[in-house]
C-alpha positions as CSV (number, residue, x, y, z in Angstrom):
1,M,-1.3,3.8,-3.2
2,V,-2.7,4.6,-7.0
3,D,-2.6,8.3,-6.5
4,T,0.9,8.0,-5.4
5,I,1.8,5.7,-8.2
6,L,0.3,7.7,-10.8
7,E,1.6,11.2,-9.1
8,G,5.1,10.3,-9.8
9,G,4.4,8.9,-13.2
10,L,3.1,12.1,-14.1
11,R,5.8,14.0,-13.1
12,I,8.3,12.1,-14.6
13,A,6.4,12.2,-18.1
14,E,6.3,15.4,-17.3
15,V,10.2,15.9,-16.3
16,L,11.0,13.3,-19.6
17,G,8.4,15.3,-21.9
18,S,10.3,18.7,-21.3
19,G,11.7,19.7,-25.0
20,T,10.8,20.5,-28.1
21,E,7.4,19.7,-30.1
22,Q,5.8,16.7,-32.2
23,K,7.9,14.2,-29.8
24,D,9.1,11.2,-31.5
25,L,6.1,8.4,-29.9
26,S,7.9,5.3,-31.9
27,D,8.4,3.8,-28.4
28,V,4.2,4.2,-27.8
29,L,2.5,0.6,-28.1
30,G,-1.4,2.2,-26.8
31,W,-2.4,5.4,-25.2
32,Q,-4.5,5.2,-21.9
33,S,-6.8,7.7,-20.8
34,M,-6.9,9.1,-17.6
35,V,-9.0,12.2,-15.9
36,L,-5.6,13.9,-14.5
37,H,-5.3,14.9,-10.8
38,R,-3.0,18.5,-11.1
39,D,-2.1,20.9,-14.3
40,I,0.3,19.4,-16.8
41,S,1.7,20.9,-20.5
42,C,1.4,17.8,-23.1
43,G,3.5,16.2,-24.2
44,R,3.8,16.8,-27.7
45,C,2.5,20.4,-27.9
46,R,3.2,21.5,-24.5
47,R,-0.5,23.0,-24.7
48,L,-1.6,22.8,-20.7
49,I,-4.1,20.2,-19.5
50,T,-6.0,21.1,-17.0
51,K,-7.0,19.6,-13.5
52,G,-9.8,17.2,-14.1
53,S,-9.5,17.2,-18.2
54,C,-9.2,13.7,-20.0
55,A,-5.1,13.3,-21.2
56,F,-3.8,10.1,-22.7
57,V,-0.6,8.8,-21.3
58,G,1.3,6.7,-23.6
59,V,2.0,3.1,-22.9
60,G,5.3,1.8,-24.3
61,S,8.4,-1.1,-24.4
62,P,9.9,-1.5,-20.9
63,H,12.4,1.0,-21.2
64,A,10.3,3.7,-23.1
65,R,10.0,7.2,-21.7
66,S,6.9,8.3,-21.0
67,V,4.5,10.5,-22.2
68,V,1.0,12.6,-21.3
69,I,-1.1,14.1,-24.4
70,C,-4.0,16.2,-24.4
71,E,-6.5,14.9,-26.5
72,G,-6.4,17.2,-29.3
73,C,-3.0,15.5,-29.9
74,K,-4.8,12.2,-29.3
75,C,-6.9,13.1,-32.2
76,E,-4.4,13.8,-34.5
77,I,-2.2,10.9,-34.0
78,E,-5.6,8.5,-34.5
79,Q,-5.5,10.6,-37.8
80,S,-2.7,9.8,-39.3
């Protein structure tokens, strides 16, 4: 069941994450790390994050859009 939920969440995040670089992350309250079950593009820089790699999903307010980002973008966000 968790795999199904995660897979659905990743699909939603990928669709909603398509667009320009440097997405507005103002709705993100925090980041949850995860190990990817499949390849996905970073929702911020669009780099490929491969299956088995660590990524971070943005946890936001109830109506916020989901976003999955790579480790590099997470480090940049922490430093800014």
